[in-house]
Structures are given as structure tokens and as C-alpha cells.
N, C-alpha and C positions, 0 to 999 in steps of 0.2 A: 470490581473490575480494575485492572491495572493497565495503564497505557505507558509505553516506553519505546525507546529507539530499537530498531531491528535492522540487521544487516540486509543489504539488497539481495544477496544470494538466498537467504532464508525467506524473504518476502516473495521473490520470484518463484520459489518452490511452492509456497502456499497458494499463489495465484495459479500456477500451472496444474495443481491438483484439482482445482475447482472450476477453472476457466481454460479448458484445453485449447480453445480457439485463439487465445492471446499469446503472442510471442513474448519472451522475457525482455524486461527493460534493460537496456545496455548501460545507461548512465542516469543518475538522479541527483537531486539535492539532498534529500533525506527520505527515510521511510520510517513509519511508526507501526507498532503492532499493539493489539488489544488482547489481553489474557483474562480468562475467567476461570477461577479455580485451578490455575496452573496450565490451562489449555489455551493455545493460540486460537482465537475465534475471529480475527479480522486483521487486515493490513491495509495501509494506505501508502502508496509510493508517489512522491511528488518530484517534479522536475521543472525545467525551464519551459516557458511558453513556446509552442510550436510556431505561432504567427510571428513573422519578422517585425511587424510594426509595433508590437506590444513591448513595453519596457521590460527588458530582461532582468533588471535589478529590483524592481518594485512589485513584480507579479510572480505568483506561484501557480503552477498548474498541477492538478491531481492527475497523474498519468494512469494509475491503476487503483481501484478500490474494490476490495473483496472481503466479504464477511460470511460467516456461517451462523445461521439462526438456530439456537438451541431452544427447545420448549421450556418455558417457565424459568428463564434466567433471573428475572426480577421478582 
């Protein structure tokens, strides 16, 4: 498995294919993708915390997390 940076546009497209009830994320800190044998099998989009009282600089919130389970990956 390979984990690396992924653009927000590509991550939103992956999430919209599998979770149609979620709207696209407008802004984020970063997003990462997970590849298995050259196929994207998961994304995580992280951003700033939604709660106002949480420190915006020390805290990270996972806004979207979407994976596809393939049989017998490991």
C-alpha cells in the first residue's frame, strides 16, 4: 500500500462516488490518499475544527474519510 498527498478535487470525486449524501468539501488543510496496486482505495480529508472554542492551530479534524474494502488485500 502507498499513502501520499492527493488534491482536494480528486478526493472529493472519490467521496462523491461512494457517499452521494455528502456535499463536496470546500476548503481543507490537506488530504491524503491510499493506493493498492495502483488503484485508489481510500481518502481522508482534514480541515480546521468546526467548534469555535477549540484551538484552530493545535487541532486537526477529519472532515471526510472514505475507503473501499477489496477482498483479500493483505
